[in-house]
VOPAGU-2260 file (C-alpha; in pm, 1 decimal, decimal comma):
REM VOPAGU-2260
SITE   aa  ch    i         X         Y         Z
SITE  MET   A    0   12263,9   27154,0   -8204,5
SITE  GLY   A    1   12599,9   27367,0   -8206,5
SITE  LEU   A    2   12789,3   27426,9   -7926,3
SITE  LYS   A    3   12996,7   27756,9   -7830,7
SITE  THR   A    4   13349,7   27734,2   -7749,1
SITE  ILE   A    5   13578,0   27915,3   -7534,7
SITE  SER   A    6   13943,9   27979,5   -7514,9
SITE  PRO   A    7   14134,9   27906,7   -7212,9
SITE  ALA   A    8   14255,0   28269,9   -7161,7
SITE  ALA   A    9   13887,1   28360,7   -7255,3
SITE  LEU   A   10   13763,6   28128,0   -6967,7
SITE  GLN   A   11   14015,7   28250,4   -6702,4
SITE  ASP   A   12   13928,7   28603,2   -6786,1
SITE  ILE   A   13   13550,1   28524,8   -6712,7
SITE  LEU   A   14   13641,5   28316,4   -6386,6
SITE  GLN   A   15   13736,3   28669,4   -6295,6
SITE  THR   A   16   13474,5   28846,9   -6335,9
SITE  GLN   A   17   13156,9   28660,7   -6348,1
SITE  PRO   A   18   13020,9   28341,4   -6169,0
SITE  VAL   A   19   13027,0   28034,1   -6412,7
SITE  THR   A   20   13056,8   27669,0   -6344,4
SITE  VAL   A   21   13363,2   27494,5   -6484,4
SITE  ILE   A   22   13269,6   27099,8   -6532,8
SITE  ASP   A   23   13585,5   26857,9   -6605,9
SITE  VAL   A   24   13439,2   26508,8   -6760,0
SITE  ASN   A   25   13834,3   26406,4   -6717,4
SITE  SER   A   26   13881,4   26086,3   -6515,8
SITE  PRO   A   27   13880,0   26152,5   -6136,7
SITE  GLN   A   28   14268,1   26050,3   -6174,9
SITE  SER   A   29   14337,4   26349,6   -6440,7
SITE  TRP   A   30   14123,1   26577,7   -6228,4
SITE  SER   A   31   14324,7   26520,4   -5936,2
SITE  LYS   A   32   14629,0   26592,1   -6100,0
SITE  ALA   A   33   14560,2   26924,7   -6233,7
SITE  HIS   A   34   14207,6   27094,8   -6316,0
SITE  VAL   A   35   14075,4   27451,1   -6377,9
SITE  PRO   A   36   14083,9   27622,1   -6047,8
SITE  GLY   A   37   13744,4   27540,0   -5937,0
SITE  ALA   A   38   13645,1   27310,0   -6164,5
SITE  LEU   A   39   13386,3   27000,8   -6039,0
SITE  ASN   A   40   13454,9   26657,8   -6179,7
SITE  LEU   A   41   13163,9   26505,5   -6338,5
SITE  ASP   A   42   13114,1   26164,0   -6522,2
SITE  PRO   A   43   13010,6   26293,7   -6878,8
SITE  VAL   A   44   12745,3   26075,4   -6910,4
SITE  ASN   A   45   12604,1   25969,1   -6589,7
SITE  TYR   A   46   12601,3   26322,0   -6398,5
SITE  LEU   A   47   12282,5   26397,7   -6227,7
SITE  ASP   A   48   12025,0   26719,9   -6274,1
SITE  SER   A   49   12140,5   26775,3   -5927,0
SITE  ASP   A   50   12491,1   26815,5   -6018,4
SITE  LEU   A   51   12450,0   27124,8   -6216,3
SITE  PRO   A   52   12305,6   27494,8   -6036,4
SITE  THR   A   53   11953,3   27490,2   -6030,7
SITE  ALA   A   54   11908,9   27815,9   -6266,9
SITE  LYS   A   55   11882,7   27711,9   -6612,6
SITE  GLU   A   56   12046,7   28021,9   -6727,1
SITE  SER   A   57   12351,3   27963,6   -6524,3
SITE  ALA   A   58   12706,5   27988,3   -6703,3
SITE  LEU   A   59   12857,0   27631,5   -6781,4
SITE  VAL   A   60   13159,7   27499,1   -6943,0
SITE  PHE   A   61   13262,9   27171,7   -7008,1
SITE  TYR   A   62   13598,5   27009,2   -7066,0
SITE  CYS   A   63   13813,2   26734,3   -7114,2
SITE  SER   A   64   14150,2   26666,7   -7214,0
SITE  ASN   A   65   14200,1   26793,2   -7545,3
SITE  PRO   A   66   14035,0   26909,1   -7880,8
SITE  LEU   A   67   13972,0   26524,9   -7999,5
SITE  CYS   A   68   13824,0   26455,2   -7724,7
SITE  ARG   A   69   13416,1   26432,4   -7727,7
SITE  LYS   A   70   13339,2   26397,8   -7368,0
SITE  ALA   A   71   13281,3   26746,8   -7280,8
SITE  PRO   A   72   13086,5   26830,5   -7614,6
SITE  ASN   A   73   12867,1   26505,9   -7540,9
SITE  ALA   A   74   12800,1   26632,4   -7200,2
SITE  ALA   A   75   12746,6   27000,5   -7312,9
SITE  ARG   A   76   12469,6   26858,1   -7539,2
SITE  ARG   A   77   12331,4   26663,1   -7247,2
SITE  ALA   A   78   12304,0   26975,7   -7020,1
SITE  LYS   A   79   12166,6   27167,7   -7339,5
SITE  ASN   A   80   11874,1   26905,7   -7332,9
SITE  LEU   A   81   11829,5   26952,1   -6985,0
SITE  GLY   A   82   11726,9   27293,9   -7046,4
SITE  TYR   A   83   12056,8   27498,7   -6976,2
SITE  SER   A   84   12091,2   27768,3   -7246,1
SITE  ASN   A   85   12433,8   27927,9   -7148,7
SITE  VAL   A   86   12624,7   27631,7   -7222,6
SITE  LYS   A   87   12986,6   27624,5   -7380,0
SITE  VAL   A   88   13282,0   27390,0   -7419,0
SITE  MET   A   89   13639,2   27502,4   -7388,1
SITE  SER   A   90   13752,1   27267,1   -7661,3
SITE  ALA   A   91   14151,1   27303,2   -7591,7
SITE  GLY   A   92   14057,7   27111,0   -7271,5
SITE  ILE   A   93   14332,6   27061,5   -7003,3
SITE  ASN   A   94   14606,2   27031,2   -7235,8
SITE  GLY   A   95   14505,3   27368,2   -7383,9
SITE  TRP   A   96   14489,5   27527,8   -7057,8
SITE  LEU   A   97   14822,9   27394,0   -6893,7
SITE  SER   A   98   14958,3   27487,1   -7262,8
SITE  ALA   A   99   14842,4   27847,0   -7164,3
SITE  LYS   A  100   15030,4   27812,9   -6859,2
SITE  LEU   A  101   14707,8   27896,2   -6666,6
SITE  PRO   A  102   14683,3   27817,5   -6314,4
SITE  THR   A  103   14579,8   27501,2   -6198,7
SITE  GLU   A  104   14435,1   27304,4   -5861,8
SITE  SER   A  105   14514,8   26978,0   -5758,9
SITE  GLY   A  106   14416,0   26710,6   -5502,7
SITE  VAL   A  107   14115,0   26494,7   -5430,7
SITE  SER   A  108   13788,9   26496,4   -5531,9
SITE  PRO   A  109   13569,7   26627,1   -5240,1
SITE  ARG   A  110   13319,7   26303,9   -5381,3
SITE  ALA   A  111   13592,5   26068,1   -5350,8
């Protein structure tokens, strides 16, 4: 099951123009330091169907720390298995987002 990828710059463009659910599967500590604005912080293995949008055609973008991290692709495959059809991975991860000097948010997860 091939996964589509998206670059940090392309994700930033999409965030400006259309609804997309961005999912950070890094640790809560990493998420609190810096994440893509509006990103949800979910456990890559144990997230629930209810954590994702109800519409299966919703745009989902998963990311973890860097291109070598396997958590985001695995979490994205899981979403595809749950029936989501518009799933992508930002394989550059938060490190690539920061390297591109794109805006971030920080703070404590609302679930904490």
